N, C-alpha and C positions, 0 to 999 in steps of 0.2 A: 504494500500500500504506500502511495507517495507520502514522504515524511511530512509534508506541509499539512496533511489532513489530520484532524484530531479524531481519535476514536470516541464514539459514543458508547455509553454504558446502557445495557438493557434495563428496562423498567421492572422486569420480573425475573425470577429464578428459573421459571419453566414455562414452556409454551406447548400447545397442542401440535402446532405445525411450525417448523423452521424452514424457510425457503432460502437457500444459499444462492444469491444472485438476484438483483432487483431490476434487471433490464426488461425487455419486452415480454419474454416468456414467464419470468418469475412474477412480474407484476400482473400479467394476465391471470395466472393461477391465483394470486392473492385476491384479485378482484372477484373472480368467480367464486372463490371460497367465501369471502365476506358478504357476497350478495345472495348466497343460498340460505333460505330461512331454516334449512335443516342443520346448518352448521352453527354451533354456539361457542366454538373454541377460540383460543387466543393464537394469533399468527404473528411471527417475527420474520421480517425480510432482512437479511444481512447483505449489504452491498459494500464491497471493498473500494469502489470508486464512484461515489455519489454524483460526481460530475458527468459520469458516463462518457467521458472523453474518448476512451479506448474501447467502448462496448461496440459489438457488431451492430446493435440497434442504431447507434449514432452515425454509422457509416453506410447505412443501407441505401439502396436505390428505390425502395418503397414500391415494389411491383407485386402484382397478384395475377395468377393465371389458373385456368382450369385445364390447360393442355398438359395433362399427365397421362401416363400409360396405365396407371393403376387406379381402379375405381375409388379406392379409399382416399388417395391424394386429391382426386377430383372433388369428392364430397367435402373434404376438409377445406379446400379453397372456396367452395360454394358457400359454406357457412361464413368463412372470412369475409366474402363479398357482402353477404347479408348483414353481418355485424357492422362493417365499416360504414355502409350506406344507411344504416338505421341506428347510429350511435345514440341519439336522444331517446329512442325507444328502449334500448338496452340499459342505458345509464339512468333513465328516468326523465320523463318529459319536462319536469320542473328542475332538472339538474343544471341546465344551461349548456349542456354539451352541444357542440355545433353539428349542423347537418353537413356531412361530407359526401363526396361523390368520387367514383373511380373515373379517371380520364381514360375513356374507352377507345384508345388508339389500338388496343389489342396487341397480341403477340403474333408474329408471323415466322413460323419455322420454314426454312428453305432446305430442300433435299436435292442433291446433285448426283446421287447414286441410286440404282434400283433398290438396294438394300435399305437405305434410309427412307426412300419413298414408301416401301412396304411397311416400315416401322410406323411412319406417319399414318398410313391407312389403318393399321391395327389400333393405334392409339385413338384415332378418330372414332372408330366403332365403340370403344369404351366410353369416350366422352359423350357421344350421341346417346348411348344407352342410359347415361346419367343426366341427360337434359342439357348438356352444354351446347352452345350454338356454333361450334366449330365447323368451318367449311374447308374443303379441299380445293385447291386451285392448280390448274396446269400452268406450265411456264408461260404460255400465251395469256392466260387469264391473269396471272400475276402482273405481267407487263401492261395489260389493259387497265387494271385497277391502280397500279403504281408504276407509271411509265419511267420513273427515275432510276429503277433498278436495271442493272445489267443481268439479263436472264438467259444468256446463251447456254450456260452450263446446267440450268435448272430443269428438273423433272417434275417436281411437285412442291406445293406450298400448303401449309396448314395455318389457318387464321381464325381467330375468334375476337370479335369486337363487342361482346356483351359481357359485362362484369369482368373485364380483363384489360389490364393496363397498369397505371400507377396511381397511387393515392397518398394522402398525407399521413404516413405511418407514425411520425413523431407526435402528431396530435392524438392519435389513438393511444400511443404509449403514455402520454401525459395524463389522459383521462383514466386509463387503467390505474396508474399510480396514485393520482389525486383522489379518486373515489375509493380506492382500497384504504387509503389513509383515513378518509372521512368516515369509513365504516369500521374503523378501529384497528386496522392493521398497523403494526409498528415497524417503521423502517429505521435501520440502524447503519450508520456509517462506521463499519468495522470489518473485520475479516475473520473467517473461520480458519483456524490453523491446525486443528486436530478434531477428530471425531472418535468418541468412545463407544464401544459395543458392550453388550452384556457378556457374561462368562461363556455362554454357549455360542456367542458370535452371531446370533440370529436376529438381534435387534440393536438399533442405535439407541443409546441411553442419553447421551449429552454431546454438545459441541463445545469446544474451547475457543474463545475469541482472542484476537491479538492483544486486546487490553487486559487479558488475564481471567476474565469471568468464565466459569463453567456453567453452561445453561442446559437444563434438562429439556427433553422434548419427547413428544408422542410419535411424530413422524417427521421425516426430513425429505426435502425436495432438492435435488441437485440441478439447479438452473444456472450453472456457472459459465455458460457460454464457451468460449475457447478454452477456459480453464476446467472444463468438465472432467477431464481425466485426472487432473490434480486433486480435485475434490473426491472423486471416486477412490483414488489410491489411499486416501485417509481412512477408508473403510476396508481396505485390502482388496479392492475390486479394480480390474483393468478394463477400460473401454477404449475402443479405437478412435479417439477424438484428438485432433491436433489443429492448431491454427494454420490456415493457408491464406496467403496474401491474394487479394483481389483488387484490381486497379479500376479507377473511374476517371473519365475525362468529360468535361462539359465544354462544348465548343459552338461557335457560330460559323456559318458558311457565307462565302462571298456571294453566292447565288443560292438563296434559300429554296427549299423544295416547295412545290406549288400545292402540296396537301400534307396532312399530318403523317408522320412517319411511325408505323407500328414498331413495337419492340421486336426488332428483326434478329433472329438467331441464324447467323450465317453458318454454312457447313464447316467453316474454319474454326468455329467456336466463339468468334467475336459476336457481341450483341450491341445494338445501337437503337435508340428510340428518340422520339420527340421529348423535349424537356420543358419547353416554353413555346411562346408564339414563334420565336426565331432562333431558338437554341436547341441543341441536341446533346444526348448523353451516350457515351460509349463505354463499354466495360470489357475486361478480358484479363488474361494472365499469361505468363510466359509458359513455353512448352515444358521447361524444367520447373516443376511446381512442388518444392519441398515444404516441409513444416518450417515455420519461422518462430522467432522468439516472440513472446507475448507483447513486447513493447516495440517491435519492429514495424514501423509504418512508413518507412522511407520509400520514395518513388524510384522506379527504374525508368529514367527518361529515354533510354535507348529503345525500350519496348514500344513506346509510342512511335518514335521516328522510324524504326526499322521493321515493325511488325503490324501494329494496330492501324496506323494511318494508311499504309499501302493497301491493307485489306479493305478498309473503308472506301478508298478511292476506286478500288477495283469493282466492288459491288455497287457503289453509288458514285458515278463519275463526277457529279456536282460537288462531291466532298474532296476533290483534289485541292481546292482552295478554301481552307478552313483555318480558324484561329482558336486555339485552346484558351478558354476563359478561367477554368478552375480544374484542379485535379487532386485526387487523394487516393490513398491506399487504405483498405479496410481488411478485416479478417473474416473468413468463414470458420465456424466451428465444424470442421470437416470430419465426417465419418468415413474412415478409409475402407470400411467393409462394403458399404452400399450407398453412401451419400444420402441417407435418410435418417430420420430421428430415431432416438432410443427413448422410449417412454415406459411408464409404469414401474412396478416394484422390482427389486432384485429377487432372484429366485431363492436365495437363502437369507439375506438380510432383509426381512420382510417389510420393515417400515422405512426403507431407504428407496426413494423413487427417483427415476431418471427423467430429465427433460433436456436432452443433449443431442448434439450431432446433426443439426438441421441443415447444414451444408448449403446455406443460402436461401432456404425456404422458411426461415423462422418467423419473419414478420407476417407474411401472408397466412401462415398456419397458426399463429399465436392465439386467435380466438378459440378455435376448435381444440387446440392442444391444452390451453389453460382450462377450458371448460371440462375436458376429459380428465385432466389430472385432478381437478377439484372433485369431480365425481368419484374418482377412485379413493381419494383421501376421506371423503364423507361416507361413501356406501361400500367401499371395497370392490367396486365393479364399475364398468363404463355403462352409462344409461342412455346416451345419445348415439354417437358414433363409436363403434367398437374399434379401439385403437390397439388391441392386443397384438396385431401383426407387427407392431413396432416394438414389441417387448424385448427384454434382455435375453431371453432364451436363444434368440437367433444369433446373438453375439457368441455365446459359448458353443453353439452348434456350428458356427461358421456358415449360416444359411442366409444369404443376402435377401433383403426385401426387394421384390421385383419391381423396379421402376426404371424405365429407359429414358424418360424425358428429364435429363439432368443438364443444368447449365453451369 
C-alpha cells in the first residue's frame, strides 16, 4: 500500500462478510448484499488503494457486448445491459441515480479465414437463441454499411447494435459504492496481509490487516483484481491469475469517418471504436504478452508506431493521418487457463469465495456477477443465473470454460 495513505481501523471485531477489494466487482457484491432484504449481516470492504488509481476499473474502456460463444456469457451481459440502462430502477427511483444509456455503435467482428467465419456463425446461433440481435454480414454487405473499411480480405462480419457498445462504467461503479455505503457497508482503506483458517483448514476464521487488527469473519470474498492470486495464496490456494498489460490510445483523424465506427475487432487482434463525435479509441497488446509487475503501467511507444497504427491504416485507410490525443496502459486480471472468471466457493475452504480472473470482461459482467455472489453468500446457491460453470473445480481439473469470443 502506498506509504502516503493512512490505514483505517475497522469499527468492529467481526463481520459476517469481508470483501477483499472494493473496485467494480467487490462493490457490486457489496451493493447486492446490502440491498437484499434477506441479508441482515455486517459487511466490510477492504481496499488497499482507495484512490483506485491502479485498479482495472479505472483503466477500463467501458464496453459491453452480447457477442459471446457461450450462452451463459450472453445472458450475463444481457443483465448488465438491463442494469446499466435502468440504474434508477435498481438503485431506487428516489435515489437520484442518473439515467444512463449504452452508445449502441455495436461490436463488429471481422473474419478473414473460413475457420473464423465458421466460428462467427456458430456463435451467432447461440446469440440468436438467447435473443441477441446479432447479424451476419458478407464482405460486400460490410462495405455497403461501412464503406470506410478495406474489405478485400474479409469473408464475414458479425455485428450487433442493440444493447452493445460502450457506457459510463465509472458512474455505475460510483453508485455501487455510494449506495452500498449508504446501506451500511463499511469501506476500509487498509490491506489484508494474512488470512487464518481453522484447524481443519476448511474455513477462514479471520483476516489480519496491515494496521495490525485481526478481524473475524463469517465469509470472505476475494475480489482483489490483478492481485487475486496473492490473496488466494494467503489461504494456501493457487489460481491462474496474473496481471497482463493492455494499451489504449485515443486519437483524432485528419479526415473523420462519415458515420459512427463500431467497436471493430480486426482479425489481427486490434480493436478500435468511436469514442466521441470526432475521436476514436484503439486498444491492443504486443505479441509477447507476459505477466507484469502490479505497478507497471509504462507505455510501449514502439507498439503504436510499429504495430497498432499500421494495422489501423490498413483496415481503415482514412486512419493513415491521425493524431494521438491520450494514451494509457491498464491491466487485465488475466486467467491463463481460459480467460474467464472464477466465481463461487472453494471446494475445501468452504467460506472463501472467488471473484477473479475476468480477463477484460469484469465491468460488463459486474452486475450479474455481484448479484450471483451475493446470492451464494445469502442462500448458499445461485437463484438467478447459474454461475456454477465458472466454479473453482474447473481450475483443479484443468477443464477450461468454453468461450471462443475473447478479446
